[in-house]
FIBAPA-426251 format. One line per 2 residues: for each residue x, y, z of N, C-alpha, C. Coordinates in pm, 1 decimal. Example, Ala and Ser with C-alpha at 12.3 -4.5 7.8 and 13.67 -1.06 7.14 Angstrom:
2
1319.0,-569.0,780.0,1230.0,-450.0,780.0,1320.0,-330.0,780.0; 1285.0,-225.0,708.0,1367.0,-106.0,714.0,1290.0,3.0,787.0
//
This chain:
196
-1360.4,-598.6,-1233.5,-1340.8,-541.9,-1100.4,-1202.0,-478.8,-1091.7; -1190.4,-370.2,-1018.3,-1064.2,-297.6,-1008.3,-957.7,-379.1,-933.8
-831.1,-355.7,-970.6,-718.9,-425.8,-910.5,-664.1,-344.9,-793.0; -646.1,-411.8,-678.8,-585.4,-349.1,-561.7,-442.5,-401.7,-548.8
-346.1,-309.7,-551.0,-204.9,-346.2,-541.0,-144.8,-289.5,-413.6; -75.6,-373.7,-338.7,1.2,-326.6,-223.8,142.5,-303.7,-272.0
190.5,-179.5,-267.8,321.7,-148.8,-321.4,406.4,-66.0,-227.5; 537.7,-91.8,-232.6,628.7,-15.4,-147.3,772.2,-40.7,-190.4
858.5,53.1,-155.5,1001.9,27.7,-162.8,1037.9,-37.5,-29.9; 1127.5,-135.1,-33.6,1162.6,-204.0,90.3,1310.0,-242.9,89.5
1360.7,-276.1,206.7,1497.4,-323.8,220.1,1500.1,-474.3,197.3; 1619.5,-528.9,180.6,1633.4,-672.9,160.1,1580.0,-752.1,278.9
1587.0,-693.7,399.6,1533.9,-763.5,517.1,1389.8,-723.8,550.3; 1320.3,-663.0,453.7,1176.0,-647.0,464.7,1121.9,-529.7,542.7
1192.3,-416.6,541.1,1141.7,-297.2,608.9,1110.8,-186.9,507.4; 1008.7,-106.2,537.5,973.1,5.0,448.9,1020.7,139.2,502.7
1072.9,138.8,624.9,1128.4,259.2,686.9,1209.3,217.3,808.7; 1297.0,306.7,853.2,1370.2,281.4,976.1,1277.1,292.4,1095.7
1328.2,260.2,1214.0,1245.0,266.0,1335.1,1185.9,404.8,1357.5; 1261.6,507.4,1318.7,1216.2,645.7,1335.7,1142.9,697.2,1212.6
1111.7,606.4,1118.7,1043.5,646.7,995.4,1138.6,695.0,888.1; 1268.5,684.4,911.9,1367.8,735.8,817.9,1365.7,661.3,684.7
1388.1,738.2,578.2,1389.7,684.9,441.8,1519.8,720.3,370.2; 1625.0,749.4,446.8,1751.1,793.7,388.1,1822.0,684.2,308.3
1773.1,561.8,317.7,1831.8,448.9,245.1,1773.6,433.2,103.9; 1664.6,507.1,73.7,1599.4,494.6,-56.8,1691.8,538.9,-170.3
1692.6,462.0,-277.9,1773.7,493.7,-395.9,1681.2,539.5,-509.0; 1699.3,663.5,-552.8,1621.2,716.2,-664.5,1706.7,716.5,-791.0
1643.7,686.3,-903.2,1715.9,682.2,-1031.0,1617.5,707.8,-1143.3; 1669.0,718.9,-1264.3,1582.2,736.0,-1381.6,1490.4,615.1,-1396.4
1542.5,495.4,-1364.1,1460.9,373.9,-1369.2,1339.6,384.9,-1278.0; 1364.6,430.3,-1154.8,1257.1,442.6,-1056.1,1153.9,544.6,-1103.4
1201.9,659.8,-1153.0,1111.1,762.8,-1200.3,1025.1,713.6,-1315.8; 1086.6,640.1,-1406.5,1013.9,586.9,-1521.3,906.8,487.2,-1476.9
942.3,401.2,-1383.6,847.0,301.7,-1334.0,732.4,367.9,-1257.9; 763.8,469.4,-1177.2,659.9,540.4,-1101.9,563.7,611.4,-1196.8
617.1,675.1,-1298.9,532.9,744.5,-1396.6,439.1,646.7,-1466.1; 493.4,530.8,-1504.5,411.8,427.9,-1570.0,301.8,378.6,-1475.7
339.1,352.3,-1350.2,242.2,296.4,-1255.9,132.8,397.2,-1218.9; 170.7,522.2,-1191.5,71.4,623.1,-1151.1,-35.9,642.6,-1258.6
0.6,617.7,-1384.9,-97.6,632.8,-1493.7,-203.7,523.5,-1490.9; -178.8,414.9,-1417.2,-273.3,302.3,-1414.0,-369.0,306.9,-1296.0
-351.4,404.1,-1205.6,-435.7,409.3,-1085.6,-508.2,543.0,-1074.8; -614.6,544.0,-996.2,-681.7,670.7,-964.9,-718.0,680.2,-817.1
-670.7,582.2,-737.3,-704.8,579.4,-594.8,-585.9,533.9,-512.3; -557.7,608.3,-404.1,-455.2,570.8,-306.7,-521.0,541.1,-173.1
-475.7,435.3,-106.8,-522.1,401.4,27.4,-403.0,406.8,121.5; -419.1,477.4,233.9,-310.9,489.0,331.5,-365.2,474.7,472.5
-281.6,421.1,561.9,-309.9,426.2,703.7,-265.4,560.9,757.9; -298.4,588.4,883.6,-265.0,718.0,942.1,-115.2,747.1,940.4
-32.9,649.3,979.6,110.9,673.8,990.9,172.6,707.6,855.4; 137.0,632.2,753.8,187.8,660.4,619.2,141.1,796.4,571.1
13.4,827.1,599.5,-43.0,956.3,560.6,33.9,1071.6,623.3; 66.3,1060.4,751.7,135.6,1168.7,820.5,274.6,1191.5,763.2
344.5,1081.8,729.1,476.3,1095.3,665.3,461.2,1162.4,528.6; 361.5,1118.1,449.2,339.5,1174.9,315.5,302.2,1322.5,324.3
218.7,1358.5,420.0,175.1,1497.3,435.0,292.2,1587.1,474.1; 378.8,1537.6,562.3,495.3,1616.2,604.2,592.5,1639.5,489.7
601.2,1540.3,398.4,696.3,1551.8,287.5,636.4,1625.3,167.4; 510.6,1667.7,179.8,446.9,1742.1,71.4,376.4,1654.2,-30.3
370.6,1521.6,-4.4,306.3,1430.7,-98.5,171.5,1382.4,-50.6; 107.9,1457.2,37.3,-15.8,1409.3,96.2,-142.4,1463.0,33.7
-131.0,1521.7,-83.6,-250.1,1575.6,-148.2,-326.4,1469.3,-223.3; -380.6,1506.9,-337.0,-461.5,1414.2,-412.8,-384.0,1316.3,-496.0
-255.8,1297.8,-467.5,-176.4,1199.7,-542.1,-38.8,1253.4,-572.1; 52.2,1163.0,-605.0,190.8,1200.2,-629.0,208.5,1276.3,-759.5
135.0,1239.2,-861.7,163.7,1297.9,-992.9,40.0,1347.4,-1065.6; -75.7,1333.9,-1004.5,-196.6,1374.1,-1074.8,-305.0,1416.4,-978.6
-369.9,1528.0,-1007.6,-480.6,1572.7,-923.8,-602.5,1483.9,-941.3; -597.9,1391.8,-1039.7,-709.1,1300.0,-1062.7,-706.2,1181.2,-966.4
-599.0,1168.5,-888.4,-587.4,1057.3,-793.8,-652.7,1094.9,-661.5; -743.9,1010.7,-618.1,-816.9,1032.9,-492.6,-748.1,955.3,-381.8
-732.6,1016.1,-265.1,-666.2,952.6,-152.4,-764.1,928.5,-39.0; -763.0,806.1,14.9,-842.5,771.3,131.5,-747.6,735.8,244.9
-763.9,801.0,358.9,-680.4,776.2,476.4,-765.0,705.5,581.1; -718.1,589.0,627.1,-792.6,508.6,723.5,-739.6,533.8,864.3
-826.3,584.1,950.3,-787.2,611.5,1088.3,-910.6,622.2,1176.6; -895.8,575.5,1299.3,-1003.4,591.9,1397.1,-970.2,701.0,1498.4
-853.0,763.0,1482.8,-814.5,868.6,1577.0,-813.7,1007.1,1512.7; -780.3,1016.2,1383.2,-785.5,1145.9,1315.7,-930.3,1192.0,1304.4
-951.6,1319.7,1323.3,-1087.8,1374.0,1317.1,-1116.8,1443.9,1185.4; -1012.9,1498.5,1121.8,-1035.4,1567.7,995.3,-904.5,1585.2,919.7
-914.8,1614.1,790.7,-800.2,1652.0,708.7,-847.6,1760.6,613.0; -762.2,1859.1,594.5,-800.5,1972.2,509.8,-737.3,1963.9,371.3
-662.5,1856.4,344.8,-598.3,1842.4,214.6,-702.5,1814.6,106.5; -694.7,1885.3,-6.4,-788.9,1859.5,-116.1,-768.6,1721.0,-175.0
-877.2,1655.1,-210.6,-868.7,1523.4,-270.9,-845.1,1410.9,-172.9; -846.8,1443.5,-42.4,-821.1,1342.9,60.6,-946.7,1323.2,144.6
-986.9,1197.1,160.8,-1105.6,1163.7,239.1,-1064.7,1075.5,356.3; -1109.1,1112.0,475.5,-1081.2,1035.3,596.2,-1186.1,925.7,610.2
-1141.6,802.4,636.9,-1232.1,688.5,652.7,-1211.8,629.9,791.8; -1318.2,626.0,871.4,-1308.8,569.6,1006.1,-1394.1,444.1,1020.1
-1460.2,404.1,911.3,-1541.9,282.6,913.7,-1454.8,161.5,881.1; -1516.3,44.5,874.6,-1446.4,-80.6,849.6,-1368.9,-76.0,716.9
-1236.9,-98.1,724.0,-1151.6,-88.4,604.7,-1188.4,-192.7,499.9; -1211.5,-317.1,542.1,-1243.3,-422.6,447.5,-1370.0,-394.5,369.5
-1475.8,-356.9,439.3,-1604.0,-329.0,374.2,-1591.5,-209.7,279.9; -1516.5,-107.4,322.4,-1501.0,13.2,240.0,-1428.5,-19.3,109.4
-1318.8,-94.4,119.1,-1240.1,-125.6,0.0,-1314.8,-224.4,-89.8; -1389.2,-315.5,-31.2,-1469.4,-407.6,-112.7,-1567.1,-328.6,-199.0
-1628.1,-224.8,-140.5,-1720.7,-140.5,-216.8,-1646.2,-61.1,-324.5; -1527.0,-9.1,-291.3,-1446.1,65.3,-388.5,-1413.8,-20.6,-510.3
-1380.7,-147.1,-486.9,-1344.3,-237.3,-596.5,-1459.0,-256.5,-694.6; -1580.3,-246.7,-645.6,-1697.2,-267.8,-731.9,-1730.1,-144.7,-816.4
-1679.0,-28.6,-776.9,-1706.7,93.3,-852.0,-1620.3,99.7,-977.0; -1662.4,179.1,-1073.2,-1583.5,198.1,-1194.7,-1461.2,281.7,-1162.4
-1352.4,253.4,-1232.5,-1232.3,332.2,-1212.5,-1107.6,254.7,-1248.1; -993.7,319.3,-1228.3,-864.0,257.5,-1253.4,-821.8,176.0,-1131.5
-693.9,139.1,-1129.1,-641.1,59.3,-1019.7,-638.4,133.8,-887.3; -623.8,56.4,-780.3,-620.2,108.5,-643.2,-487.3,67.3,-581.7
-416.1,163.0,-522.0,-285.9,135.0,-461.2,-292.2,150.3,-310.2; -251.6,45.1,-238.5,-232.9,53.1,-93.7,-88.0,93.6,-74.3
-66.9,215.8,-26.0,67.1,273.4,-20.6,125.1,262.1,119.9; 240.0,191.7,132.1,305.2,178.7,261.4,211.7,117.3,364.5
247.8,123.9,487.7,156.3,83.6,594.3,123.0,-63.5,600.1; 204.1,-141.9,669.7,180.3,-284.9,682.1,51.5,-319.7,754.2
7.2,-235.3,846.7,-114.8,-263.8,923.3,-238.6,-260.7,834.5; -250.7,-156.9,752.9,-365.1,-147.7,661.6,-360.2,-262.6,561.3
-243.2,-288.1,504.8,-229.9,-397.8,408.4,-267.6,-530.2,472.2; -227.0,-551.4,597.6,-258.7,-676.3,667.9,-408.6,-697.2,677.8
-481.9,-591.9,711.1,-627.2,-603.9,723.9,-692.3,-635.1,589.7; -635.1,-580.2,481.3,-691.8,-604.6,348.9,-652.5,-742.5,295.0
-533.4,-790.9,331.1,-496.8,-928.5,298.3,-591.4,-1025.1,368.9; -620.1,-996.7,495.6,-708.5,-1083.6,573.4,-847.6,-1090.3,512.3
-891.3,-980.8,450.4,-1023.1,-975.3,388.1,-1022.3,-1027.7,244.6; -904.2,-1067.2,194.2,-895.2,-1118.2,57.7,-911.6,-1011.3,-48.3
-867.9,-888.1,-18.3,-892.3,-776.0,-109.1,-768.8,-727.7,-184.3; -650.0,-777.9,-150.8,-529.0,-742.2,-224.2,-514.0,-836.5,-342.7
-497.9,-780.9,-462.1,-485.1,-860.8,-583.9,-340.8,-879.4,-628.0; -257.7,-779.0,-600.5,-118.3,-784.8,-641.7,-29.5,-723.1,-534.5
95.6,-769.3,-530.8,197.3,-712.1,-442.6,313.8,-671.3,-530.9; 352.2,-544.3,-523.7,465.1,-496.8,-603.3,561.7,-421.0,-514.7
689.9,-452.1,-526.3,785.1,-378.5,-444.1,918.0,-359.5,-514.6; 991.1,-258.6,-468.5,1124.1,-227.0,-517.4,1219.9,-257.7,-402.5
1284.7,-374.7,-409.8,1370.3,-419.9,-301.2,1510.8,-362.1,-315.4; 1555.7,-291.4,-211.7,1685.4,-224.7,-212.0,1793.2,-313.5,-149.5
1916.4,-305.2,-199.1,2024.1,-388.3,-146.6,2083.7,-331.6,-17.3; 2003.5,-335.6,89.6,2049.3,-287.7,219.1,1975.4,-363.6,329.0
2044.3,-386.4,440.6,1984.2,-449.9,557.6,1975.4,-344.5,667.9; 1855.2,-311.4,711.7,1838.6,-213.2,820.1,1849.8,-278.9,957.7
1813.8,-406.5,964.9,1818.6,-474.1,1094.1,1691.3,-459.5,1174.5; 1632.5,-342.8,1169.6,1506.4,-316.7,1238.9,1438.5,-197.3,1174.2
1308.2,-187.4,1193.6,1234.2,-76.8,1133.7,1087.0,-109.4,1120.1; 1019.6,-42.6,1026.9,877.1,-63.0,1001.2,864.1,-176.7,899.5
798.8,-288.9,936.2,794.9,-404.3,846.2,704.4,-384.2,725.6; 744.6,-445.1,613.9,664.7,-443.3,491.4,535.6,-521.5,510.9
544.6,-634.5,580.7,427.5,-718.9,602.9,402.2,-738.6,751.4; 275.0,-733.6,788.2,229.2,-765.9,922.9,137.4,-887.2,908.5
145.0,-979.7,1001.0,70.2,-1105.6,993.5,-77.8,-1083.4,961.9; -124.9,-1134.2,846.3,-267.0,-1120.1,811.1,-354.3,-1228.6,873.5
-293.2,-1319.7,948.7,-370.8,-1422.6,1016.1,-389.9,-1549.7,934.3; -332.4,-1553.9,815.2,-341.5,-1672.8,730.9,-231.6,-1667.4,625.9
-207.9,-1781.3,560.6,-110.9,-1783.7,452.1,-169.5,-1717.7,328.0; -84.6,-1646.1,255.2,-125.9,-1581.2,130.6,-33.2,-1631.1,20.3
-86.3,-1710.5,-71.9,-5.1,-1764.4,-180.7,5.0,-1663.7,-294.1; 125.1,-1656.4,-352.3,153.1,-1559.8,-458.1,210.4,-1629.0,-580.5
192.5,-1567.3,-696.3,253.1,-1614.4,-820.7,330.6,-1499.0,-882.1; 455.3,-1524.0,-919.2,539.8,-1419.1,-975.7,485.1,-1372.2,-1110.4
470.3,-1241.7,-1123.5,420.9,-1181.7,-1246.9,535.5,-1116.5,-1323.7; 625.0,-1050.4,-1251.5,738.4,-982.0,-1313.8,850.8,-969.1,-1213.1
975.5,-978.9,-1261.1,1091.3,-956.0,-1175.2,1207.5,-910.4,-1262.5; 1266.7,-796.8,-1227.2,1382.0,-748.4,-1303.6,1465.3,-655.2,-1217.1
1591.0,-643.4,-1250.3,1678.8,-553.0,-1176.2,1672.8,-414.3,-1239.5; 1690.2,-314.0,-1154.5,1697.4,-175.9,-1202.3,1820.8,-111.1,-1140.1
1846.1,12.6,-1173.8,1966.8,83.2,-1131.9,1987.9,76.5,-980.4; 2113.3,65.2,-940.5,2146.3,65.3,-798.5,2139.2,-71.7,-733.8
2122.5,-176.0,-815.5,2113.0,-310.4,-759.2,1978.0,-341.4,-698.3; 1877.6,-260.0,-728.9,1742.1,-282.3,-677.5,1671.1,-387.9,-762.7
1579.6,-458.6,-700.3,1501.1,-560.8,-769.5,1354.5,-520.0,-766.8; 1297.3,-505.8,-885.6,1156.6,-470.5,-898.8,1079.1,-600.0,-921.3
983.9,-629.5,-833.2,909.0,-754.9,-843.9,760.0,-730.4,-823.0; 679.2,-801.8,-900.0,534.3,-795.7,-886.2,480.7,-938.2,-876.9
394.6,-960.6,-778.0,332.2,-1091.1,-758.5,180.5,-1077.9,-766.1; 115.9,-1178.3,-821.8,-29.5,-1186.7,-821.6,-72.3,-1269.6,-701.8
-172.4,-1222.4,-627.8,-225.0,-1298.2,-513.8,-317.5,-1406.0,-567.8; -290.6,-1529.3,-529.7,-372.5,-1640.9,-576.4,-499.0,-1652.4,-492.8
-608.4,-1689.7,-558.1,-737.3,-1703.2,-490.0,-724.3,-1803.7,-376.9; -793.5,-1774.3,-268.3,-788.3,-1860.7,-151.3,-927.2,-1908.7,-114.5
-935.1,-2029.7,-63.4,-1064.4,-2081.0,-16.4,-1110.8,-2006.1,107.6; -1015.8,-1934.9,172.6,-1050.5,-1859.1,292.9,-1111.4,-1723.9,260.4
-1110.0,-1687.9,131.2,-1163.5,-1558.1,88.6,-1314.9,-1561.8,100.9; -1367.8,-1482.2,190.5,-1512.7,-1484.7,213.4,-1563.5,-1345.1,238.4
-1684.6,-1320.8,193.6,-1745.1,-1187.8,212.7,-1744.6,-1149.2,360.2; -1770.3,-1246.2,446.4,-1781.3,-1215.6,588.9,-1650.8,-1178.2,653.8
-1537.3,-1200.2,583.3,-1408.3,-1168.9,644.0,-1380.2,-1019.6,646.8; -1459.1,-941.8,576.0,-1433.8,-797.4,569.0,-1445.8,-731.5,705.3
-1545.9,-768.2,783.8,-1563.5,-703.3,913.8,-1450.5,-739.2,1008.1; -1403.5,-863.8,1001.9,-1291.3,-902.4,1085.7,-1165.3,-828.8,1046.5
-1151.1,-800.9,918.2,-1033.4,-729.7,870.3,-1029.5,-588.2,925.1; -1143.7,-524.1,935.3,-1147.5,-388.9,987.9,-1102.0,-385.6,1133.1
-1141.6,-487.8,1209.3,-1100.4,-493.2,1348.7,-951.9,-520.2,1362.0; -894.3,-588.4,1258.4,-752.5,-621.0,1260.7,-665.7,-496.2,1244.5
-719.6,-396.2,1177.2,-645.2,-272.1,1156.0,-623.3,-204.7,1290.2; -501.9,-167.8,1321.7,-472.7,-103.4,1449.7,-552.1,24.7,1465.1
-578.0,60.4,1588.2,-650.5,184.5,1616.4,-561.0,302.3,1584.8; -537.8,323.0,1456.0,-443.6,427.1,1411.2,-502.2,566.0,1425.1
//
């Protein structure tokens, strides 16, 4: 079955963007570029909520993927009516059920990019397999949180942790199986996703 990873760059106090969506605190380096290139080669599907999608589209990264036209993007929203970007599919149905079906199909890894609300709904449905983030040495104080309450505890096991340029910490955790993981939780997870 395909692996679903929730990944993001974040601050030490757990934000993925400033209150206004600002990303001026992000540190780019050869290390980051090398890691992104390695990771993008392992996936063929991106999942985004509406807010993350709009930021990506404005910055020119909202097409069929950051580095490859072979990457398919699914945007989850109940308010957007259409998107004209090639390789991008709008999904307005239940997020949990949709991603559960995606995991059963053949393909490479699946990345949940940014968006704590979408990730929260997928954590609640037991569909996130790994969490990977690049933690930056900065405290924003307030902003868009990396995690939104999934309604239950999620146990993790450290898979990898190392420092990279700029004092950033790259960490990957495996989500441990939970007794709360149930097929029926998918519909509840979709309702948990904000009316984006």
